[in-house]
Structure formats: C-alpha cells, structure tokens
N, CA, C and O of each residue as an XYZ file, in Angstrom:
636
protein
N       5.610    177.302    202.971
C       6.518    176.796    202.165
C       7.914    177.376    202.332
O       8.054    178.598    202.304
N       8.837    176.657    202.486
C      10.264    177.060    202.533
C      10.965    177.170    201.243
O      11.060    176.160    200.546
N      11.453    178.260    200.860
C      12.154    178.357    199.492
C      13.292    178.940    199.588
O      13.336    180.003    200.207
N      14.434    178.419    199.030
C      15.731    179.186    199.081
C      15.601    180.281    198.061
O      16.271    181.306    198.188
N      14.829    180.126    197.125
C      14.689    181.150    196.124
C      13.095    181.526    196.043
O      12.266    180.698    195.667
N      12.800    182.676    196.382
C      11.495    183.035    196.643
C      10.681    183.139    195.205
O       9.468    183.349    195.196
N      11.365    182.993    194.124
C      10.754    182.909    192.835
C      11.373    181.650    192.149
O      12.400    181.710    191.473
N      10.704    180.566    192.363
C      11.266    179.286    191.605
C      11.386    179.521    190.186
O      12.232    178.864    189.578
N      10.507    180.550    189.416
C      10.500    180.631    188.019
C      11.900    181.192    187.625
O      12.253    181.150    186.446
N      12.608    181.654    188.478
C      14.081    182.274    188.148
C      14.908    180.971    187.565
O      15.818    181.133    186.752
N      14.586    179.878    187.964
C      15.448    178.694    187.527
C      14.830    178.273    186.016
O      13.633    178.242    185.734
N      15.772    178.009    185.261
C      15.284    177.510    183.897
C      14.421    176.288    183.755
O      13.739    176.056    182.756
N      14.494    175.531    184.805
C      13.831    174.244    184.721
C      12.250    174.537    184.961
O      11.368    173.766    184.581
N      12.034    175.673    185.597
C      10.575    175.997    185.653
C      10.013    176.723    184.522
O       8.801    176.653    184.314
N      10.793    177.430    183.754
C      10.400    178.164    182.570
C      10.414    177.275    181.346
O       9.585    177.365    180.440
N      11.421    176.403    181.382
C      11.768    175.577    180.140
C      11.685    174.092    180.495
O      12.652    173.410    180.156
N      10.690    173.502    181.117
C      10.681    172.057    181.627
C      11.016    171.078    180.502
O      11.583    170.017    180.763
N      10.641    171.447    179.141
C      11.012    170.658    178.179
C      12.514    170.434    177.889
O      12.943    169.574    177.119
N      13.265    171.311    178.595
C      14.762    171.220    178.552
C      15.351    170.800    179.812
O      16.533    171.042    180.058
N      14.646    170.229    180.566
C      14.983    169.750    181.838
C      14.832    168.202    182.179
O      13.780    167.568    182.095
N      16.060    167.711    182.576
C      15.882    166.296    183.034
C      15.373    166.114    184.416
O      15.808    166.912    185.247
N      14.604    165.290    184.780
C      14.149    165.169    186.259
C      14.695    163.822    186.674
O      14.491    162.826    185.980
N      15.444    163.776    187.889
C      15.859    162.622    188.547
C      15.138    162.672    189.807
O      15.342    163.537    190.659
N      14.130    161.550    189.932
C      13.231    161.581    191.167
C      13.526    160.287    192.082
O      13.700    159.156    191.628
N      13.551    160.588    193.250
C      13.933    159.480    194.289
C      12.932    159.369    195.195
O      12.155    160.296    195.426
N      12.877    158.137    195.818
C      12.052    157.806    196.982
C      11.860    156.288    197.151
O      12.464    155.427    196.512
N      10.977    156.095    198.056
C      10.676    154.729    198.586
C       9.192    154.466    198.485
O       8.531    155.126    199.287
N       8.561    153.723    197.752
C       7.044    153.535    197.775
C       6.757    152.865    199.116
O       5.583    153.038    199.442
N       7.420    152.201    199.934
C       7.073    151.303    201.082
C       7.253    152.429    202.192
O       6.787    152.116    203.288
N       7.758    153.497    202.115
C       7.960    154.395    203.183
C       7.148    155.585    203.296
O       7.657    156.654    203.634
N       5.830    155.461    203.017
C       4.807    156.710    203.233
C       5.311    157.891    202.406
O       5.525    157.766    201.200
N       5.493    158.996    203.039
C       5.881    160.277    202.516
C       7.193    160.252    201.753
O       7.405    161.139    200.926
N       8.116    159.268    201.980
C       9.233    159.167    201.263
C       9.117    158.856    199.866
O      10.071    159.061    199.115
N       8.074    158.398    199.469
C       7.564    158.127    198.061
C       7.428    159.362    197.233
O       7.271    159.215    196.021
N       7.469    160.583    197.755
C       6.924    161.687    197.099
C       7.646    161.969    195.813
O       6.966    162.370    194.869
N       9.045    161.797    195.647
C       9.614    161.977    194.350
C       9.206    161.001    193.278
O       9.210    161.388    192.110
N       8.839    159.715    193.590
C       8.425    158.854    192.688
C       6.894    159.094    192.082
O       6.554    158.837    190.927
N       6.038    159.655    193.143
C       4.834    160.006    192.694
C       4.772    161.321    191.874
O       3.844    161.493    191.083
N       5.647    162.161    192.030
C       5.730    163.362    191.131
C       6.271    162.960    189.780
O       5.879    163.509    188.750
N       7.210    161.959    189.791
C       7.813    161.381    188.475
C       6.633    160.816    187.564
O       6.528    161.150    186.384
N       5.765    159.949    188.183
C       4.763    159.267    187.610
C       3.970    160.428    186.707
O       3.790    160.242    185.504
N       3.534    161.577    187.345
C       2.766    162.642    186.599
C       3.658    163.330    185.550
O       3.206    163.524    184.422
N       4.908    163.707    185.878
C       5.730    164.400    185.136
C       6.309    163.533    183.812
O       6.714    164.131    182.815
N       6.306    162.202    183.894
C       6.582    161.324    182.840
C       5.606    161.474    181.743
O       5.995    161.342    180.583
N       4.396    161.733    182.004
C       3.378    161.919    180.985
C       3.343    163.160    180.143
O       2.656    163.281    179.129
N       4.238    164.186    180.710
C       4.311    165.542    180.248
C       5.591    165.825    179.450
O       5.577    166.540    178.448
N       6.817    165.175    179.981
C       8.229    165.518    179.594
C       9.000    164.260    179.296
O       8.836    163.204    179.908
N       9.758    164.427    178.420
C      10.636    163.176    177.831
C      11.694    162.758    178.753
O      12.075    161.588    178.783
N      12.169    163.647    179.485
C      13.445    163.352    180.353
C      13.060    163.185    181.850
O      13.452    164.053    182.630
N      12.310    162.118    182.327
C      11.817    162.013    183.666
C      12.350    160.700    183.970
O      12.009    159.778    183.228
N      13.199    160.443    185.023
C      13.718    159.271    185.480
C      13.513    159.072    186.874
O      13.772    159.959    187.688
N      13.055    157.936    187.203
C      12.432    157.653    188.659
C      13.072    156.357    189.148
O      13.192    155.424    188.353
N      13.477    156.247    190.371
C      13.849    154.888    190.857
C      12.915    153.803    190.668
O      13.275    152.631    190.562
N      11.721    154.190    190.626
C      10.655    153.210    190.470
C      10.743    152.484    189.111
O      10.370    151.312    189.076
N      11.225    153.102    187.935
C      11.160    152.542    186.702
C      12.548    152.550    186.100
O      12.736    151.879    185.085
N      13.463    153.194    186.591
C      14.797    153.497    185.860
C      15.926    153.386    186.922
O      15.709    153.270    188.128
N      17.084    153.433    186.377
C      18.261    153.869    187.254
C      18.725    155.277    187.007
O      19.602    155.532    186.182
N      18.159    156.130    187.693
C      18.437    157.700    187.335
C      19.911    158.124    187.184
O      20.303    159.054    186.479
N      20.699    157.286    187.969
C      22.117    157.709    187.904
C      22.592    157.026    186.768
O      23.408    157.605    186.050
N      22.204    155.859    186.481
C      22.754    155.219    185.009
C      22.240    156.029    183.847
O      22.878    155.885    182.804
N      21.210    156.855    183.819
C      20.914    157.652    182.812
C      21.735    158.944    182.750
O      21.728    159.687    181.769
N      22.450    159.164    183.879
C      23.085    160.568    183.924
C      23.923    160.792    182.704
O      23.790    161.860    182.107
N      24.834    159.832    182.242
C      25.637    160.155    181.244
C      25.000    160.531    179.969
O      25.481    161.400    179.242
N      23.811    159.815    179.665
C      23.071    160.271    178.459
C      22.471    161.598    178.682
O      22.266    162.330    177.715
N      22.152    161.992    179.963
C      21.431    163.308    180.182
C      22.705    164.320    180.016
O      22.576    165.344    179.345
N      23.718    164.050    180.541
C      24.864    165.037    180.402
C      25.195    165.343    179.110
O      25.485    166.487    178.761
N      25.169    164.294    178.295
C      25.677    164.373    176.773
C      24.560    165.164    175.882
O      24.896    165.785    174.874
N      23.303    165.099    176.299
C      22.194    165.702    175.548
C      22.148    167.153    175.670
O      21.773    167.697    176.709
N      22.551    167.844    174.551
C      22.690    169.219    174.367
C      21.441    170.026    174.585
O      21.462    171.211    174.916
N      20.306    169.291    174.372
C      18.971    169.977    174.557
C      18.602    170.107    176.130
O      17.720    170.886    176.492
N      19.239    169.398    176.936
C      19.013    169.506    178.347
C      19.797    170.589    178.873
O      21.016    170.546    178.707
N      19.212    171.671    179.557
C      19.793    172.675    180.117
C      19.795    172.655    181.667
O      20.611    173.328    182.297
N      18.868    171.872    182.271
C      18.754    171.909    183.655
C      18.552    170.385    184.177
O      17.876    169.545    183.584
N      19.182    170.197    185.266
C      18.865    168.728    185.857
C      18.267    169.046    187.184
O      18.833    169.776    187.998
N      17.144    168.496    187.378
C      16.451    168.761    188.691
C      16.356    167.512    189.478
O      16.001    166.466    188.935
N      16.646    167.572    190.684
C      16.514    166.313    191.583
C      15.418    166.654    192.416
O      15.334    167.755    192.961
N      14.470    165.644    192.551
C      13.180    165.559    193.486
C      13.375    164.572    194.383
O      13.767    163.457    194.037
N      13.107    164.912    195.676
C      13.217    163.913    196.751
C      12.680    164.444    197.927
O      12.525    165.656    198.070
N      12.331    163.470    198.934
C      11.838    163.761    200.266
C      13.120    164.334    201.037
O      14.253    164.060    200.641
N      12.916    165.055    202.035
C      14.007    165.473    202.808
C      13.596    165.840    204.172
O      12.403    165.749    204.463
N      14.504    166.270    205.090
C      14.253    166.733    206.373
C      14.725    168.151    206.541
O      15.919    168.376    206.738
N      13.803    169.150    206.469
C      14.170    170.583    206.388
C      14.036    170.982    207.874
O      14.428    172.106    208.185
N      13.502    170.142    208.856
C      13.362    170.661    210.320
C      12.196    171.738    210.008
O      12.216    172.785    210.655
N      11.303    171.555    209.164
C      10.152    172.634    208.924
C       8.877    171.963    209.031
O       8.783    170.782    209.366
N       7.872    172.722    208.744
C       6.444    172.335    208.778
C       6.289    171.149    207.860
O       6.934    171.080    206.814
N       5.472    170.251    208.226
C       5.215    169.005    207.236
C       4.843    169.645    205.761
O       4.197    170.690    205.680
N       5.225    169.054    204.814
C       4.967    169.442    203.552
C       5.513    170.719    202.957
O       5.053    171.235    201.938
N       6.543    171.204    203.676
C       7.235    172.388    203.243
C       8.074    171.876    201.952
O       8.456    170.720    201.768
N       8.273    172.961    201.121
C       9.058    172.681    199.894
C      10.242    173.613    199.909
O      10.140    174.811    200.171
N      11.404    172.983    199.606
C      12.633    173.893    199.301
C      12.981    173.719    197.809
O      12.908    172.634    197.232
N      13.343    174.810    197.262
C      13.888    174.948    195.819
C      15.220    175.666    195.894
O      15.305    176.838    196.262
N      16.269    174.918    195.528
C      17.573    175.512    195.663
C      18.684    174.899    194.639
O      18.737    173.712    194.315
N      19.472    175.821    194.237
C      20.545    175.318    193.447
C      21.958    175.345    194.355
O      23.083    175.193    193.878
N      21.672    175.554    195.652
C      22.858    175.595    196.472
C      23.356    174.180    196.866
O      22.588    173.395    197.422
N      24.614    173.859    196.585
C      25.108    172.552    196.681
C      25.078    172.202    198.142
O      24.755    171.045    198.411
N      25.349    172.973    199.071
C      25.393    172.723    200.390
C      24.051    172.281    200.983
O      23.918    171.385    201.816
N      23.058    173.034    200.438
C      21.640    172.780    200.830
C      21.264    171.312    200.465
O      20.811    170.535    201.306
N      21.478    170.976    199.157
C      21.212    169.725    198.587
C      21.923    168.646    199.226
O      21.313    167.604    199.463
N      23.214    168.777    199.552
C      23.996    167.855    200.289
C      23.336    167.561    201.667
O      23.229    166.381    202.004
N      22.923    168.461    202.419
C      22.447    168.445    203.783
C      21.073    168.022    203.728
O      20.641    167.534    204.772
N      20.279    168.098    202.736
C      18.884    167.855    202.753
C      18.481    166.560    201.984
O      17.400    166.024    202.227
N      19.310    166.072    201.091
C      18.774    164.946    200.286
C      18.921    163.677    201.111
O      19.924    163.368    201.754
N      17.596    162.859    200.994
C      17.451    161.822    201.821
C      17.960    160.537    201.094
O      17.948    159.531    201.803
N      18.326    160.408    200.040
C      18.787    159.202    199.211
C      20.226    159.111    199.467
O      21.036    160.001    199.207
N      20.511    157.882    200.036
C      21.819    157.650    200.342
C      22.681    157.026    199.241
O      23.899    156.894    199.364
N      22.062    156.687    198.268
C      22.680    155.800    197.202
C      23.243    156.706    196.061
O      23.856    156.241    195.100
N      22.994    158.009    196.235
C      23.575    158.966    195.300
C      24.614    159.881    195.878
O      24.419    160.556    196.888
N      25.754    159.867    195.171
C      26.914    160.740    195.677
C      26.476    162.145    195.280
O      26.921    162.488    194.184
N      25.734    163.017    195.886
C      25.085    164.195    195.374
C      26.313    165.226    195.024
O      26.204    165.946    194.032
N      27.328    165.279    195.742
C      28.330    166.348    195.544
C      29.029    166.094    194.059
O      29.379    166.996    193.298
N      29.155    164.696    193.818
C      29.862    164.318    192.605
C      28.862    164.492    191.403
O      29.303    164.719    190.276
N      27.558    164.387    191.641
C      26.484    164.481    190.622
C      26.389    165.973    190.421
O      26.282    166.378    189.263
N      26.413    166.751    191.319
C      26.336    168.296    191.005
C      27.574    168.752    190.207
O      27.497    169.544    189.268
N      28.706    168.204    190.643
C      29.991    168.550    190.018
C      29.943    168.216    188.495
O      30.335    169.047    187.675
N      29.481    167.044    188.136
C      29.308    166.625    186.855
C      28.440    167.466    186.101
O      28.723    167.768    184.941
N      27.321    167.903    186.714
C      26.288    168.658    186.030
C      26.823    170.027    185.749
O      26.660    170.552    184.648
N      27.491    170.638    186.776
C      28.200    172.066    186.561
C      29.299    172.037    185.408
O      29.489    172.954    184.609
N      30.020    170.780    185.461
C      31.217    170.760    184.547
C      30.632    170.765    183.041
O      31.288    171.167    182.080
N      29.402    170.301    182.964
C      28.671    170.157    181.639
C      27.927    171.469    181.285
O      27.221    171.546    180.279
N      28.105    172.471    182.124
C      27.469    173.717    181.987
C      25.936    173.672    182.104
O      25.236    174.503    181.525
N      25.458    172.741    182.820
C      24.038    172.719    183.002
C      23.683    173.087    184.367
O      24.494    172.953    185.283
N      22.322    173.618    184.572
C      21.954    174.270    185.736
C      21.514    172.914    186.670
O      21.106    171.883    186.134
N      21.644    173.054    188.023
C      21.244    171.976    188.953
C      20.269    172.649    189.853
O      20.534    173.739    190.359
N      19.033    171.962    190.086
C      18.116    172.526    191.029
C      17.674    171.236    191.896
O      17.437    170.153    191.360
N      17.589    171.447    193.227
C      17.003    170.551    194.038
C      15.648    171.030    194.552
O      15.471    172.127    195.080
N      14.704    170.101    194.348
C      13.287    170.188    194.940
C      13.168    169.367    196.105
O      13.251    168.164    195.855
N      12.998    169.664    197.295
C      12.819    168.820    198.373
C      11.569    169.054    199.075
O      11.125    170.202    199.105
N      10.937    168.082    199.656
C       9.665    168.105    200.424
C       9.913    167.589    201.711
O      10.398    166.469    201.873
N       9.559    168.461    202.780
C       9.528    167.931    204.155
C       8.663    166.754    204.402
O       7.461    166.821    204.148
N       9.210    165.669    204.887
C       8.398    164.491    205.109
C       7.762    164.610    206.598
O       8.271    165.342    207.446
N       6.777    163.944    206.805
C       6.151    163.729    208.017
C       6.076    162.254    208.619
O       6.347    161.968    209.785
N       5.700    161.445    207.718
C       5.699    160.040    208.005
C       6.364    159.250    207.093
O       6.079    159.301    205.896
N       7.367    158.402    207.604
C       8.139    157.479    206.805
C       7.969    156.052    207.312
O       8.800    155.205    206.983
N       6.888    155.725    208.134
C       6.749    154.367    208.511
C       6.590    153.408    207.362
O       6.209    153.778    206.251
N       6.853    152.323    207.624
C       6.819    151.132    206.569
C       5.301    150.791    206.289
O       4.526    150.442    207.180
N       4.963    150.928    204.974
C       3.683    150.556    204.575
C       2.673    151.617    205.111
O       1.502    151.249    205.202
N       2.994    152.898    205.478
C       2.091    153.742    206.010
C       1.403    154.521    204.972
O       1.692    154.331    203.791
N       0.495    155.402    205.326
C      -0.176    156.304    204.529
C       0.585    157.559    204.258
O       1.337    157.977    205.139
N       0.471    158.183    203.164
C       1.075    159.435    202.905
C       0.359    160.528    203.534
O      -0.866    160.607    203.448
N       1.080    161.395    204.178
C       0.360    162.542    204.849
C      -0.257    163.455    203.861
O       0.172    163.582    202.715
N      -1.356    164.134    204.380
C      -1.978    165.156    203.433
C      -1.103    166.277    203.232
O      -1.127    166.787    202.111
N      -0.362    166.743    204.068
C       0.572    167.921    203.750
C       1.540    167.623    202.513
O       1.772    168.426    201.610
N       2.015    166.455    202.613
C       3.115    166.020    201.542
C       2.240    165.811    200.215
O       2.667    166.245    199.146
N       1.073    165.177    200.289
C       0.197    165.149    199.005
C      -0.096    166.728    198.483
O      -0.025    166.943    197.273
N      -0.377    167.669    199.273
C      -0.653    168.922    198.861
C       0.664    169.512    198.267
O       0.582    170.218    197.263
N       1.826    169.265    198.818
C       3.138    169.739    198.220
C       3.367    169.125    196.927
O       3.930    169.794    196.060
N       2.991    167.896    196.679
C       3.019    167.186    195.401
C       2.321    168.097    194.287
O       2.848    168.471    193.239
N       1.059    168.370    194.720
C       0.064    169.060    193.775
C       0.752    170.485    193.522
O       0.619    171.002    192.412
N       1.450    171.101    194.479
C       1.859    172.465    194.230
C       3.056    172.336    193.277
O       3.116    173.119    192.329
N       3.990    171.434    193.448
C       5.119    171.090    192.652
C       4.796    170.932    191.310
O       5.336    171.626    190.449
N       3.850    169.965    191.016
C       3.317    169.557    189.594
C       2.646    170.898    189.100
O       2.753    171.098    187.890
N       2.047    171.743    189.755
C       1.436    172.940    189.231
C       2.534    173.718    188.649
O       2.233    174.240    187.576
N       3.725    173.937    189.066
C       4.786    174.739    188.533
C       5.155    174.270    187.115
O       5.613    175.062    186.292
N       4.956    173.016    186.852
C       5.433    172.462    185.589
C       4.421    172.225    184.613
O       4.639    172.350    183.408
N       3.049    171.802    185.211
C       2.089    171.421    184.399
C       1.227    172.645    183.794
O       0.611    172.455    182.745
N       1.170    173.984    184.484
C       0.176    174.876    184.043
C       0.934    175.478    182.770
O       0.230    175.879    181.843
N       2.205    175.559    182.676
C       2.934    176.135    181.484
C       2.780    175.008    180.241
O       2.979    175.410    179.095
N       2.507    173.920    180.415
C       2.434    173.019    179.388
C       1.132    172.276    179.111
O       1.148    171.194    178.523
N       0.069    172.815    179.504
C      -1.238    172.288    178.983
C      -1.749    173.079    177.807
O      -2.812    172.768    177.269
C-alpha cells in the first residue's frame, strides 16, 4: 500500500466518520474504475453523508455539505493511477497529490478543495491504483482487496 500518511487515523475522517461527507466517483462500465462507487454502496448503509455518482450528483450536494456544521471532513474516493502496484491505496490531504491522481475529469478538484478549506473543513483523498479499465471487464482481485481494506478503516469503528 502506498500512503502519503503512514497513519490514516491521523485524519479526522477515519476517527469520526459520522462527521465526514464521502464523495465517491467512478464508472461501473469500466472494471476497476468502479471502485469508488462500490465503496459508496457499503458506506451508504453506515453513514448519512455518502454521495456517489451512481445515485447522486456529488458536486451538486457540495453546497449542502459545506453548510452543514456537523461535517468536519470531506473525503473523495476514486480510482487513480499511482504508477504503483495494482490495488495500492493512497491517503492524502495534499492538494497537488489529489490534482495529479484524481481520475474523474468532471470535477474541478482544485476549486473543490479550495471551497472545502475556505469552510474550515478537512479534505482527504483516498485513491486506489487501478489495473483493468476495459469496458464491461471484470474488477481485478487486487482492487477488490483494496476496497475491503478501505471499508475496514471505517466499518470496524462503527459496528
């Protein structure tokens, strides 16, 4: 696993996920690129503020999220290209890392992060190294394992 921060629990979203809004991106038709959406499906059952391109317009929800005083952290989850081992995970609050790694082209990530910081909220990017993005292909085993690892960070604290 590749991590910008060797202790993901130093970010408030890991220690207080009930005060976190999750913005999850991906494409279900592109194999491993669906990772953010699959994570969102599981997180939606546990936390009130999970927005996914599959069911929502996460960016459209942003104004509500920014105005919600109970939200302390906004976490973006997406597939990315880390030039690393398949299924590697990056956890970072670094704007430059998120800008260079985020695979979703419909989101102006720099402006999103600026809005988040202007509201005094923490930003965290969780990216998973994809292996296979072929149309209608199978998800790789490594990416599915990364999904389980990421979910365990949030689920074990809330069961």
